[in-house]
C-alpha positions in Angstrom: 15.6 -23.6 4.9 15.8 -19.9 5.8 12.5 -18.1 5.6 12.1 -15.0 3.5 10.6 -12.0 5.4 7.8 -9.7 4.3 6.4 -6.6 6.0 2.9 -5.2 5.7 2.9 -1.4 6.0 -0.4 0.0 7.2 -0.8 3.8 7.1 -3.5 4.9 9.6 -5.3 8.0 10.7 -8.4 7.3 12.9 -8.5 3.6 12.0 -8.7 2.1 15.6 -12.1 0.4 15.0 -11.0 -1.1 11.7 -7.7 -2.4 13.2 -9.7 -4.2 15.9 -11.0 -6.3 13.1 -8.0 -6.4 10.7 -5.1 -7.1 13.0 -6.3 -10.4 14.4 -7.2 -11.5 10.9 -3.8 -10.6 9.6 -2.0 -12.3 12.5 -3.9 -15.5 11.8 -3.1 -15.4 8.1 0.6 -14.7 8.7 0.8 -17.8 11.0 -0.2 -20.1 8.1 2.0 -18.8 5.3 4.8 -21.3 4.8 8.4 -20.3 4.0 7.8 -16.7 4.9 8.0 -14.7 8.1 5.4 -11.9 8.2 5.5 -8.7 10.2 3.1 -5.8 10.4 4.1 -2.1 10.7 1.4 0.4 11.5 2.4 4.0 10.5 0.1 6.2 12.5 -0.1 10.0 12.3 -1.0 10.6 15.9 -4.7 9.7 15.3 -7.0 11.5 17.8 -9.1 8.3 18.1 -6.3 6.5 19.9 -5.1 4.3 17.1 -1.5 4.4 18.3 -2.4 3.6 21.9 -4.5 0.6 20.7 -1.6 -0.7 18.6 0.9 -0.3 21.5 -1.4 -2.4 23.6 -1.7 -5.1 20.9 2.1 -5.1 20.5 2.2 -6.8 24.0 0.1 -9.6 22.5 1.6 -9.8 19.0 5.4 -10.0 18.8 5.4 -9.3 15.0 3.4 -6.1 15.3 5.3 -2.7 15.2 4.4 0.9 15.4 5.9 4.0 13.7 4.2 6.9 15.3 4.5 10.3 13.6 3.8 13.6 15.3 1.2 14.9 12.9 -0.9 14.0 9.8 1.8 14.0 7.1 0.3 12.4 4.1 -0.3 9.0 2.7 2.8 8.9 0.4 5.2 9.7 3.2 3.4 7.1 5.4 4.1 4.4 2.8 7.7 5.4 2.6 8.1 5.4 6.4 6.6 1.9 6.6 8.9 0.6 3.8 12.0 2.1 5.4 11.2 0.6 8.7 10.4 -2.8 7.1 13.6 -2.9 5.0 16.2 -1.0 7.2 15.0 -2.1 10.7 13.3 -5.4 10.2 15.3 -6.7 7.2 12.4 -7.4 4.9 12.9 -9.0 1.5 9.5 -7.7 0.4 7.3 -4.9 1.7 3.5 -4.5 1.2 1.4 -1.4 1.1 -2.1 -2.1 2.3 -5.1 -0.1 3.4 -6.1 -0.4 7.0 -9.8 0.2 6.4 -10.7 -3.4 5.3 -10.9 -2.5 1.6 -8.0 -4.9 0.8 -8.6 -8.6 1.2 -5.9 -10.1 3.5 -6.6 -13.5 2.0 -4.7 -12.3 -1.1 -1.4 -12.1 0.7 -0.3 -15.6 -0.2 -1.1 -15.0 -3.9 1.0 -11.8 -3.8 3.9 -13.9 -2.4 3.6 -16.5 -5.1 4.7 -13.9 -7.6 7.1 -12.0 -5.4 10.2 -13.9 -6.3 9.9 -13.4 -10.0 8.6 -9.8 -10.0 9.7 -6.4 -8.6 6.1 -5.2 -8.0 2.9 -7.2 -7.6 -0.3 -5.1 -7.7 -3.8 -6.0 -6.6 -5.7 -4.8 -9.7 -9.3 -3.8 -10.1 -9.0 -3.5 -13.8 -8.1 -7.0 -14.9 -10.3 -10.1 -15.3 -11.6 -11.0 -11.8 -11.0 -7.5 -10.4 -13.9 -5.3 -9.4 -15.4 -2.8 -6.9 -17.9 -3.5 -4.2 -20.1 -0.8 -2.7 -18.6 2.0 -4.8 -20.9 4.6 -6.4 -20.6 4.9 -10.2 -19.1 8.5 -9.9 -16.1 7.2 -7.9 -15.6 4.4 -10.4 -15.7 6.8 -13.2 -13.2 9.1 -11.5 -10.9 6.2 -10.7 -11.0 4.8 -14.2 -10.4 8.3 -15.8 -7.4 8.9 -13.5 -5.9 5.6 -14.4 -6.2 6.2 -18.1 -4.8 9.7 -17.7 -1.8 8.5 -15.7 -1.1 5.6 -18.1 -1.1 7.9 -21.1 1.0 10.7 -19.6 3.6 8.5 -17.8 3.6 5.7 -20.4 2.8 3.0 -17.8 1.8 -0.4 -19.1 -0.1 -1.2 -15.9 -3.9 -1.6 -15.8 -4.4 -0.3 -12.3 -1.8 2.4 -11.5 -3.7 3.8 -8.5 -4.2 0.6 -6.5 -2.6 0.9 -3.1 -2.5 -2.9 -2.5 1.0 -3.8 -3.6 4.1 -5.9 -2.8 7.5 -4.5 -3.6 10.9 -6.3 -3.7 13.3 -4.7 -1.3 16.0 -4.8 -4.0 13.9 -2.5 -6.2 13.9 0.1 -3.5 17.6 0.0 -3.3 17.7 0.8 -7.0 15.0 3.5 -6.8 16.2 5.1 -3.5 13.6 6.3 -1.0 15.0 9.8 -1.3 14.0 10.0 -5.0 10.3 9.8 -4.2 9.3 13.5 -4.2 5.5 13.4 -4.0 3.1 12.9 -1.2 -0.5 11.8 -1.0 -2.2 9.4 -3.4 0.0 10.4 -6.4 2.9 8.7 -4.7 1.6 5.4 -6.0 2.0 6.6 -9.6 5.4 8.1 -9.0 6.7 4.8 -7.6 5.6 3.0 -10.7 7.1 5.7 -12.9 10.4 5.4 -11.0 10.2 1.6 -11.2 9.7 1.8 -15.0 12.9 3.7 -15.3 14.6 0.9 -13.5 12.9 -1.7 -15.8 10.9 -3.1 -12.9 9.0 -6.3 -13.6 5.3 -5.8 -12.7 2.6 -8.4 -12.2 -1.1 -7.7 -11.6 -3.4 -10.0 -9.7 -7.2 -9.6 -9.5 -8.5 -7.5 -6.6 -12.1 -6.9 -5.6 -11.9 -3.5 -3.8 -14.5 -3.2 -1.0 -15.5 0.3 0.1 -14.9 1.1 3.8 -17.9 0.7 6.2 -16.2 2.2 9.3 -14.7 5.7 9.2 -14.4 8.2 6.4 -12.4 8.2 3.2 -9.2 10.2 3.2 -9.4 11.0 -0.5 -10.5 14.6 -1.0 -11.2 16.7 -4.1 -8.1 18.6 -3.3 -6.1 15.3 -3.5 -7.8 14.6 -6.9 -6.8 17.9 -8.4 -3.3 17.4 -7.0 -3.1 14.0 -8.7 -3.7 15.4 -12.1 -1.2 18.3 -11.8 1.4 16.1 -10.2 1.3 13.6 -13.1 2.2 16.3 -15.5 5.0 17.5 -13.3 6.4 13.9 -13.0 6.4 13.5 -16.8 8.2 16.7 -17.6 10.4 17.1 -14.6 
């Protein structure tokens, strides 16, 4: 039986210390998934903390670890797309994941994602369904996240409980329908745009419970400027 292939795309900027913990854990999990071949693509924006150099060193140890090194900090959305492109066009992935590299997304959920990957175009780790939750998040961030989700759902007409979750699995065939070149946004709002483009292609979406754990190492990349950009971009998406 020929194995299916999936690729984990991990955008990074100053995540060396987190990757020291995450990469060995991912490698071990990938070894034990039957009928799937798993690969990891780190997309690093020339992190000053030496993330790229660390990954290059680990690539000597892990044959299924890859690096896409970009010249400068270019935004989360374009990092996702760069990882997906590499996974599909270079590695021949059947499915591609987006996953945070700061330990907020539980790697043990990967097999559950894959259970639904064959019958859905997008599988989302959702904080807003039964079994989903936040850990170590202050109430103000929870309120902002919830409000942003409701806002995006209403404006874009998305029937998804958690439209801003970055822990997702996409079918490569969906990307061939959407076209990477049709993703016009960058930053956190790219997640919502992808769902909106998927909706236009009648994408099948499945949500599974995710307990999101706030990072303990490093600083969040989400700024107030990104939050404002999110709200304005949603309107532009709807009426463009």
